[in-house]
N, C-alpha and C positions, 0 to 999 in steps of 0.2 A: 528485638523483637525476635520471635520464635519462629523459628525455619524448620520446614518440614521437606525432606529429602525423597524427590517424585521417584518413580520405580523405574528401570529402563527399561524394555525389554529388548532384547535382539532378536533379528528375525530375520532370515535367510530367504532369497528366494531362488525358482528355477525353472527354467527353462529359458530360450535366447530371446525370444521375444516377447514374452509376458510372465511378467514376474510375480508369482500371489504370492501371500504368504497369511495365516491364518491362524487366531490366537481363540483358544478356548478362557472363558472367564466364568466368574462364577455363577451367571446365568442366562447370559445369550451369548452369542459371538460377534464377534468382530471381522472381520475381512476385508483386506483390500488389494489392492492389484494395480500395477503402470505396465503401461505397455505403449508404445509408438506407432501411430497409423491415420492411415488416412479419415480426417473426421466430415462424415456430410455436414455445409452447412448450406445454412441458403444466403440468397442475394448474389451481385449487391444493390441495396435500393441507396439512390443518390439524391442529397435536399442542402438547398444553399441556406445560409444562416440569414437569421433576421434577428433587425439591432431593437434594443427595449431601450429607449433613452430611462433615466432614473436617475434625481435629484439625492443625493444621501445629507440627513442632516450630520454635523462633522461639533467637533469637540465638546461632545455629551458626554460628563464620565459616565462609567457602567457602577448603575447601583442597582438593587433589588426592587422591583417595582408588581404591581398583582398581572401584569404577564405573566403566562407559562413559556419558559426558554428552555428547549426539548432540543436533541436531535445534533449535541458540539461537534464539530469537526476541526483538527488543529494543523496547522504547517506554520517551521520555522524554516529563513534562509539559514539559521545555524550564525547567524552573527548580530544576534541581539533583535531582529525583527521578528513578528510572531504576530499570525493571521484568522482567524475563526470565526467560524462559520455556524448559523445554526438558525434553527427554527423560531418565530415569536407570536405566539398566540395568544391574543386577547379575547376571545373568547371561542367557544365553540365551532364558529363559523366564521371567524377572524381570522385565520393562520396567516402570516407574512413570514418575511426571512431578514434576517439580520444579521451583521457583522460585528467584529470588536477584532483591535489592531495594539501590539505595543512595538515600541522601538526601545526599551530595557530588558527584553529577555523575560516578559512576563510581571515584572516590578506590576506595571500601572497596567491599565488598562483606558482605551476610550473607543465607544458603543458608535458605529454606522451605520444607520436604520434605527426602526424597520422600515423596509422598501415591501411595494406592493406588485413584484412583475406583472403579475395579469389578475386582474382586477377581478374580486370573487373568490377568487382560486384558495385552494391551500397549499403553499408550501410546506413541506414536511423533513423528510430524511435529506441531508446535505452529506455533503464531502469535497475536500477538497485538497491540492498537493503544492508542493513547491517546484519549480523550475525549474531557476537559474537565473544567477546575477548577472545582467543584460548593462551595462555604460551607467550603472551605479543603482540602477532596477533592480528589485528584486521581484522577477517576474511570477506568476502561480496561476493555475486552473482550479476550477471549482464546479461542480454543477447541486442541484436538488432536487427533489419527486414534485410532481405539480400535479394538482387534478385539472389543469385548462387543457383542453380541446378532449376530455372524458380519457381524459392519459394520453393522449396522443403526441405531445409533442415532448424530445426531448431539448430541454434549459443546459447551459456550461456559462460560466463565468471568465470573464480575461480580467485577473488581475496586474495589468502592465507594470503598477508599483506597489507592492505588498502595502506600503507605509505612506500612501496616498490615496486614500478613495478617489479622488477627483478624474483617477484615472483608470477606474473599473466600471465593466461595460457587461450586462447581464444582456447575451444573443438566445435564440432559440432555434431548433430544429422540427418542423411542423411534417410529422407522419399519419394524419388525418385524411389526406386525400384519396388512401389506401384504407380506410377502417383501422388505423390499427387503435389502440383505449388501451386503458386499466396499466400506467406506468406503475410500479410497485416499489422499485428498490434500485440502485443508482450506485455508482461507485467513478472513481477517476484517476488515473497515475501518470506522471509526467518523467520525462528523461531529459537529461540537457539538452538531446537532440538526438532526434528521430530521424534516420537516415530518407529521405523519398517525402516527410510529410511538411506541409506547411507550417503546422503545428502540432509540436510536442507533448501530445498527451493522447489517453488514449482514453476513452469513455466506456461501460459498462451496466447494462440496465435489462431489467426486466420486464416485457411488455407481451403484449396478444394482438395478431389481427385474425378477419378472417378471412378464408378461401379468395386470393386474387389471382389474375395472371395464371400463371403455372404453381403457384404457389399454396399447399395444403393448408385447411386451419389451424391452429395455436392457439393453445393459451396458456401463457403467464411464465414465457421460452427466456434464456438469456441471449441479450446481445452484447454486438461489440461495436465498437464505434470510431473511427477517426480521419483524418484531412489529406488526402494524397496531394503531394505538389501540385500546384497548376488546376485543379480539380475542386469537384461539390466536395460535399462532407457523404462517407461513403458506410453504411450499416450491413451488417451479416449478422445471421442468428444461427442457434444452436438445435436444434430437437430435442430439447429435454421437457417436454410438459410437465406444468403443473410444477415448477421451479418456484426458484424462493432467495432471497438473504444473498445479493451475489455480490464477492468484493475482486478489486484487482488492483499487482500491482508488480512495478518492471525494478527484473535485477539492474541495477545501471552498468555498474564494470561489465556486467557477460550480455548485454544488450537483447535479456529475454522478459516476455510475460509472460506472468502467471493468473489465470483467471479461475476464483472458486465461486462456485454456488449449490444449495442445496436443492435438491432434485427426489420426485417421488419414485417410488419404486417397490410398485404393487401397491401393499397394507405399510408399508417403510419407506422413511425417509433416508437418503445419499447423500455422502457430497463426493462430488466430480472437481477435479481439477482438471486444467488444460491451459498448457504450458506451447510456446512456439518463440523462435527467435522474434525478433523485429524486423526482420527481413523479410518475416514470410508474410505479414501486411501486403506489402505490394504482389501478394503471387496468390491472391485467392481470386480471381475473377475466374475462373473456372466456377468455382463453387466447393473445393478443397481443399485442406492444406494438412500439408506434415506435422502434428502435434503429438506432442504426447497428450497421455492421457493416464488421470489415477483416481481411482474412484473407493469409496469407502463406504461401506454397505454389511451386509451380514443381516440375521436377525434381530441387531439392535439398530437402534436411532441414532442418525447422526446429524447434528442440525448445526445453525448459526455458525457458520464454519469464516474464519479471514485467512488471510495468505500475506506472507512477506517473506523475499528473499532481497538474498546479497550476498556475490561473488560465491555464486550455486551452491549457495548454507540456502534449503527451501523449509518455511517451516508453515507447514497446513494444521491450525488449531479448530479445536468444534467442542462441542457437547457429545455426550455418548449416553447412553441409558444401559447399561452390558448390566449393569449390577445390579438395578432398581430403581436408581435413581439418580440425576445429572451429576456426570462429571465432566472434567475440562481435560482432553486429550490430545497431545503433536504427534500429528505425521510430519519426519523431517528427513532431509533427503541433505547429504554435504557433497555430493555429485553433480550436482544440476539435474537429477531428476534419474539418475542411470538404476539404484538404488536406494531403497527406503528404510524405516524404523518404524516406530511406534511406543512414546515413551506417554505418561498422566503427568500431567501436571497438577491439580488439584482431584482427589477423589477421597472426600468426607462421606460422611452418612448424612451430610446436609447438601441441595443442589446449589450446584457451580454452573454461572450460565453467563451466556454471554462474552466470548472470549475476543480480544482483540491483540495482532502480538504485532510486535515489532523487530525486525532483523538488523545486526550489528555484524558481518560475520557471521563467525563460531559463535558470539553472543544474541541472543534473543532476549525480548522483557514481556508478558504476558498481561494483560490486563483482565482479569471477570467480577463477578457478580456474587457478594454470597450474603442469605441472612440482613438485608439492608446497607452494605458493605463494598466498598472498593476494594479489592485482594490486588496485589504487583507479586507476579514469579519472574524468577530470570534461567536461564541456562548459558556456561558457559563452554559446554561441550558437542553442541551445535545441536542439542535440541536432545541425546540422550539421558541427561538426569535435568531436574528442574529444583528450585529450594523458591516455596513458598515466602517472601520476603515477611508481608504481613500485611494491615490494613494502609490505604494510602490517604482518607477521608479521617480529617483532626474529629470532626462532631459524627458519632456514630450511630448505625440503624437511620439513616436521613437518604440514602441512595436510593435513586429510583431505578430499578432494573427491568428493563425490557429492550430490543435489541435496538441496537445502535445509540446507547447509552449512554457510551462512554467512545474517549480515543487517544493517541498515543503519538506521540510525534517526538526524537531528539530525545527520550526518555521522559519527557511533561506530559502531563495527561490534563484531561478534561472529563467533566462526566456531569450528570443531570442528578439536583439535591433538592429537596424539598424540606428542610432543614427549617426556614423560613413559613412554611405553609403555604408554598408553591415552587415548581418547577425553577430551578435556578441554576446557570451555570457557574461550575467551583472548578478551578485549575491548582494545579500544585507540582511540585518535580516529584515524579512517583519513582524513579530509582535515577544515580550516578552514574552514568555511562561515558566512556572514551570513544567518541567521535575521531576516526583520523581523516584526512584530507591530504592529497599527495597533490608537490604540483612540480612542473620538470621545465628546468629551463638551460638553456644552451648557450653557446660563447666559447672560449677554450676549455673545452671537458665538459663535463652535464654536472648540472645544480640539481640535487633532488631534495623540496622542502618538504619534510613530513609537520601538519600540524595538529595538536588535539583541540578541535573545536567544540566536545563535549564536555560535561560537568564532573567526570570523576577520572583521575590520572591513567594513564593508558603507561603497563609495564610490562617487560623482558618482550620486547618485539624483534623479531626479525624482518628484515628488508632484505627481501631479492632484486638483483638489476637484472634484467637480462637486454643485451640489444645486438637485433637482427640483420644482417647487410654485410657489408665487407671491411668488417671491424678488423683490426691486427694488435690495438692494444686497448686493452679495458673495455672488453666485451662480457662478461658479468660479473656481478661480485657480490656475498653476501655479509651483510653486516647484523650487528646483533645491538641493540638500544635499551639500556637497561629500564630508562623510565621518560616519559614526557608527559609535565604537570598539564591539568586542564588551561586552556589557554595559551600554553605556547609553543615553539616551534623546535626542529632540529635541520639543521643545512648539514646536507654530505655535498660534497664535491668528488668527481669522478675524472682522473682524467684517463682519457680515451685518443685514438690516433684510425681512421678509417676514410673509407672513399665513397660515395655512391649514396643512395638512399638509405637511409634505417628507419628503424620501430625501436623505441624505447620500451619497455615496460617494467616498472614498479609495482612491486605487492606488498605491503606492511600489513603483517597482521590478520589478511583475511581482505584487504583495501587494496585494489587496483586500479593504475591509471598506467595507457596509454600515451604516447605522442610520438611521432613521425616526423622527419626530415631529413637532413642532407651534411653529409660531412664532408671536409673538403682538411685531410690529413686530421690537426688537434682541435679545428675550428667545425663546430657542432650549430647548425642552423635551424632552428625548430618554427 
């Protein structure tokens, strides 16, 4: 496949609290800045979840039919189980929700649905994320845009076990008592555990409301929603009127939340990134929060953003029209948002549109649309340079290009395609990527197991082990591993001797895992 090396642009930041950079382009200017400040927010508003009973038809082979299947999202537990959520339109007025699941890494799929959770309403853009494996069950959460309640309702789905539709339940939060309306865009992100939360997900969406209580009227602003321990569901909102296209991700090793959206700035469209630690969710009772703020603006439009972060590597991708047509750019940080750079992912004479991105340490994969095809690009240096690898779809020219047309998870892609005369969902491996997991166990010494659950071999790994506490032997160690083949694991044994509470931190090629325990001489209790 033809490879195109993207242009890396190094940018220098000035000032102590506000970092700003500006680059002159061919016709217009893109400027961007990052700062940390108290961001005024509204809320909280609280609601109780209501349950929707649904019966999903089972054991139906996934086949093409006359319905238009659109807006697919994908999740996998990286152990062979995959789950897909999408909109299922039988006609212009009958638009329902459907799912497909696989237990063999996407080789075969079974359909679950369609279902009509809100009778007579339309179910549109979807979102889904894997949470964790618990007692052999792969837990995931999902959500979707619905017109129910005039768009004043936020639904979410609990997939207690991704591979068992009988465990799936739809809930919803009703904000119509305060006349909320016009749900337009939605996303969800999970962590294995979010401290202080009853459920380990954070949702974001775009909604509007008239003035009520002490809150002013707003039009299409971003919200964030979560479930504090022992309480109702809380939502807060950010005062960016006329916003759209909201996305959210959690950097699991760093416990950081990243929320990105498109917003109107005069006659232009900007992209705004808000970021804060998970612990900040419990500190917003006063209506303010210490957050990072990153804004892409200038005389060029920045639109259709997506964000993904892993181990302090942050990738914000979006469209810009600085050269007279639509290109895909990446704004990246490798230090948790302290400093930023910008690079082009794709910049041809044709329009490149609707990017989605997935981070894996200092590597990332981006999908985008161009001329009826789904393209894939990758970076291996934290976003500084990108290579366009080629087209994912085998039958060219039939990919449907619109916002939320595709998704990526663990290197696998789903997208909308009309090669059969109507909108169908297609699935394929976009790129082979190594994905590392780390397991830390105790006993006599510490055993570290590094597994490659991805689809490509992991090579030239640097592993660092640091143990904090009263440790006399084996406090730190650095190890080089030549290769871990896809699907294989490597175990490392460390002899240790210490006394009292300890924290063990292991980092392998950008993936980090921590474990807390207690040392009694050579015995490690975790």
